[in-house]
C-alpha positions as CSV (number, residue, x, y, z in Angstrom):
1,X,-137.7,152.8,27.0
2,X,-136.4,150.5,29.8
3,X,-136.3,147.6,27.4
4,X,-134.2,149.5,25.0
5,X,-131.7,150.5,27.8
6,X,-131.3,146.9,28.9
7,X,-130.8,145.8,25.3
8,X,-128.2,148.4,24.7
9,X,-126.4,147.6,28.0
10,X,-126.5,143.9,27.1
11,X,-125.1,144.6,23.6
12,X,-122.3,146.8,25.1
13,X,-121.4,144.1,27.6
14,X,-121.5,141.4,24.9
15,X,-119.2,143.5,22.7
16,X,-116.8,144.2,25.6
17,X,-116.7,140.5,26.5
18,X,-116.0,139.6,22.9
19,X,-113.1,142.1,22.7
20,X,-111.6,140.8,25.9
21,X,-111.8,137.2,24.6
22,X,-110.1,138.4,21.3
23,X,-107.4,140.2,23.3
24,X,-106.5,137.3,25.6
25,X,-107.2,134.5,23.0
26,X,-105.1,136.0,20.2
27,X,-101.5,136.1,21.3
28,X,-98.7,137.5,19.2
29,X,-95.7,135.2,18.7
30,X,-92.2,136.5,18.5
31,X,-90.1,135.1,15.7
32,X,-86.4,135.0,16.3
33,X,-84.4,133.0,13.9
34,X,-80.7,133.0,12.9
35,X,-79.1,131.1,10.1
36,X,-76.3,130.7,7.6
37,X,-76.8,130.0,3.9
38,X,-74.2,127.8,2.2
39,X,-73.5,126.6,-1.3
40,X,-74.1,122.9,-1.1
41,X,-71.5,121.9,-3.7
42,X,-68.6,124.2,-2.6
43,X,-69.3,124.8,1.0
44,X,-68.9,128.6,0.6
45,X,-71.1,130.8,2.6
46,X,-73.4,132.9,0.3
47,X,-73.9,136.6,0.7
48,X,-76.8,138.7,-0.6
49,X,-79.3,135.8,-0.3
50,X,-82.9,136.9,0.3
51,X,-84.5,135.3,3.3
52,X,-88.3,136.0,3.4
53,X,-90.6,135.4,6.3
54,X,-93.8,134.6,4.5
55,X,-96.4,134.9,7.4
56,X,-95.6,138.6,7.9
57,X,-94.3,139.4,4.4
58,X,-90.9,140.6,5.6
59,X,-87.4,139.8,4.4
60,X,-83.7,140.2,5.2
61,X,-80.6,139.6,3.2
62,X,-77.6,137.6,4.3
63,X,-74.4,139.4,5.1
64,X,-71.0,138.8,3.5
65,X,-70.5,135.7,5.7
66,X,-73.9,134.2,4.7
67,X,-75.5,135.0,8.1
68,X,-79.0,136.2,8.6
69,X,-81.1,137.1,11.6
70,X,-84.8,137.6,11.8
71,X,-86.6,139.2,14.8
72,X,-90.2,140.0,14.2
73,X,-93.6,139.9,16.0
74,X,-96.1,138.3,13.6
75,X,-99.7,138.5,14.4
76,X,-101.3,135.3,15.8
77,X,-99.1,132.9,13.7
78,X,-97.3,130.0,15.3
79,X,-95.7,128.7,12.2
80,X,-92.7,130.3,10.7
81,X,-92.5,129.8,6.9
82,X,-89.3,131.1,5.2
83,X,-88.3,131.1,1.6
84,X,-84.6,131.5,0.8
85,X,-83.6,132.5,-2.7
86,X,-80.7,133.7,-4.7
87,X,-80.2,134.0,-8.5
88,X,-78.6,130.9,-9.9
89,X,-79.7,128.6,-7.1
90,X,-82.8,126.5,-6.4
91,X,-85.0,128.1,-3.8
92,X,-85.4,126.6,-0.3
93,X,-88.7,126.8,1.6
94,X,-89.2,125.5,5.1
95,X,-92.1,125.8,7.6
96,X,-91.1,125.6,11.3
97,X,-93.9,124.8,13.7
98,X,-93.5,125.1,17.4
99,X,-95.7,123.6,20.1
100,X,-94.5,123.3,23.7
101,X,-90.9,123.6,22.6
102,X,-91.3,120.7,20.2
103,X,-90.2,121.7,16.7
104,X,-91.5,120.3,13.5
105,X,-89.7,121.1,10.2
106,X,-91.5,120.8,6.9
107,X,-89.4,121.3,3.8
108,X,-91.2,122.1,0.5
109,X,-90.7,119.6,-2.3
110,X,-91.8,119.8,-5.8
111,X,-90.8,117.6,-8.7
112,X,-90.0,119.1,-12.1
113,X,-90.3,116.8,-15.1
114,X,-87.6,117.3,-17.8
115,X,-88.4,115.9,-21.2
116,X,-85.5,114.5,-23.3
117,X,-85.0,115.4,-27.0
118,X,-84.5,111.8,-27.8
119,X,-85.0,108.6,-25.7
120,X,-82.3,107.7,-23.2
121,X,-81.2,104.1,-23.0
122,X,-79.6,103.4,-19.6
123,X,-78.9,99.7,-20.4
124,X,-76.4,99.4,-23.2
125,X,-77.5,95.9,-24.2
126,X,-81.3,96.4,-23.9
127,X,-83.0,98.8,-26.3
128,X,-86.4,97.9,-24.8
129,X,-85.6,100.0,-21.6
130,X,-85.5,103.7,-22.2
131,X,-86.6,107.0,-20.6
132,X,-88.2,109.9,-22.4
133,X,-88.1,112.2,-19.3
134,X,-86.9,112.4,-15.8
135,X,-88.0,114.1,-12.6
136,X,-85.7,116.4,-10.7
137,X,-86.3,118.4,-7.5
138,X,-87.3,122.0,-8.0
139,X,-86.3,123.1,-4.5
140,X,-83.1,122.8,-2.4
141,X,-83.7,120.2,0.3
142,X,-80.7,120.1,2.7
143,X,-80.6,121.9,6.0
144,X,-79.4,121.4,9.6
145,X,-81.5,122.6,12.5
146,X,-79.9,123.8,15.7
147,X,-79.3,127.1,17.5
148,X,-78.5,128.4,14.0
149,X,-80.3,127.1,11.0
150,X,-77.9,126.0,8.2
151,X,-79.4,126.0,4.8
152,X,-77.6,124.5,1.8
153,X,-78.6,125.8,-1.6
154,X,-78.2,123.7,-4.7
155,X,-77.2,125.4,-8.0
156,X,-80.0,125.7,-10.4
157,X,-78.4,123.9,-13.4
158,X,-81.0,121.6,-14.9
159,X,-78.8,120.4,-17.7
160,X,-75.9,119.4,-15.3
161,X,-78.3,117.7,-12.9
162,X,-79.9,115.7,-15.7
163,X,-76.5,114.6,-17.1
164,X,-75.4,113.6,-13.6
165,X,-78.5,111.4,-13.1
166,X,-78.0,109.9,-16.6
167,X,-74.4,109.1,-15.7
168,X,-75.4,107.4,-12.4
169,X,-78.1,105.4,-14.2
170,X,-75.6,104.2,-16.8
171,X,-73.1,103.2,-14.1
172,X,-75.7,101.3,-12.0
173,X,-77.5,99.6,-14.9
174,X,-74.3,98.4,-16.6
175,X,-72.3,96.9,-13.7
């Protein structure tokens, strides 16, 4: 009987110590982030843009001046990953990591291959050089970090983007 009591007491102490370690080892981090979402081409501030904080599955929408503010207490997460999206625009995704007031920004990139209906010949005098496809960026890439995060969204117009790249290639290859 005495051995069972000691085992039970040891077990209770072990569980209590474990819970204390979890309590003090697992801090909650406050996320406070402000930003403005802007159309990259026109410079206009965009309203009704969805800004989603991935780690806690919570989102806000920009106001009529393109401004958003996030204030949340995620559980045990130091990185702040946000996805910014609006119909007609390429999404923007960034992870902000913070350690000892040193910030690291990781912007998501992903290439999208666009196949041409017929070969594209960028050099007018050389039919041996041609392209059958081209890669474009699937996500918006431009931002400015500071007290307020400025996010610039690119329009999601694949056809326009491909024609722009083709035009630049023709200009550069035929100088």
